[in-house]
RODO-2510 file (C-alpha; in nm, 4 decimals, decimal comma):
residues 50
     n   res          X          Y          Z
     1     m     0,0200     0,0235     0,0104
     2     e     0,1458     0,3785    -0,0935
     3     d    -0,0139     0,4833     0,2439
     4     d     0,2649     0,3367     0,5244
     5     e    -0,0276     0,4667     0,8751
     6     m    -0,3338     0,1892     0,6574
     7     q    -0,1184    -0,0846     0,7236
     8     f    -0,1810    -0,3877     0,9582
     9     m     0,0164    -0,6853     0,7959
    10     f     0,3849    -0,6892     0,6832
    11     m     0,4659    -1,0009     0,3957
    12     d     0,7814    -1,1439     0,2522
    13     d     0,8416    -1,4608     0,1047
    14     e     0,7949    -1,6171     0,3834
    15     r     0,6519    -1,4787     0,7622
    16     i     0,3716    -1,2788     0,8449
    17     f     0,4367    -0,9934     1,0867
    18     g     0,1468    -0,7310     1,2365
    19     i     0,2367    -0,3627     1,2476
    20     n     0,2452    -0,1958     1,5912
    21     k     0,1567     0,1302     1,5274
    22     l     0,3062     0,3508     1,8702
    23     k     0,3266     0,7204     2,0015
    24     f     0,6000     0,8108     2,1969
    25     d     0,7402     1,1892     2,3024
    26     s     0,4401     1,3022     1,9831
    27     k     0,5915     1,1106     1,7154
    28     n     0,4940     0,7732     1,5435
    29     f     0,6447     0,5149     1,4878
    30     l     0,5741     0,1344     1,3617
    31     l     0,7188    -0,1768     1,5155
    32     l     0,6654    -0,5330     1,3344
    33     e     0,4752    -0,7422     1,6040
    34     p     0,6991    -1,1604     1,5176
    35     n     0,3765    -1,3590     1,7109
    36     p     0,0454    -1,2749     1,5563
    37     v    -0,1387    -1,3502     1,8616
    38     t    -0,0075    -1,0779     2,0513
    39     f    -0,0943    -0,8782     1,7392
    40     y    -0,4176    -1,0087     1,7594
    41     f    -0,4639    -0,9392     2,0597
    42     a    -0,3285    -0,5393     2,1407
    43     l    -0,6046    -0,5058     1,8610
    44     a    -0,9156    -0,6154     1,9869
    45     h    -0,8131    -0,4632     2,3170
    46     d    -0,7628    -0,1457     2,2163
    47     s    -1,0627    -0,1734     2,0050
    48     l    -1,2557    -0,2836     2,3509
    49     y    -1,1049     0,0511     2,5467
    50     l    -1,0059     0,2889     2,3482
***
């Protein structure tokens, strides 16, 4: 995708990673999450509590 803010997954030839969107000191950055269980748990938590 052209817009990095709209991406939630990163795929290469062998793996799929979730993309965590984090903010620190008013700066946004992306972090790859190698564990899909943690990634989907974080999505569910954010959708319920944010």
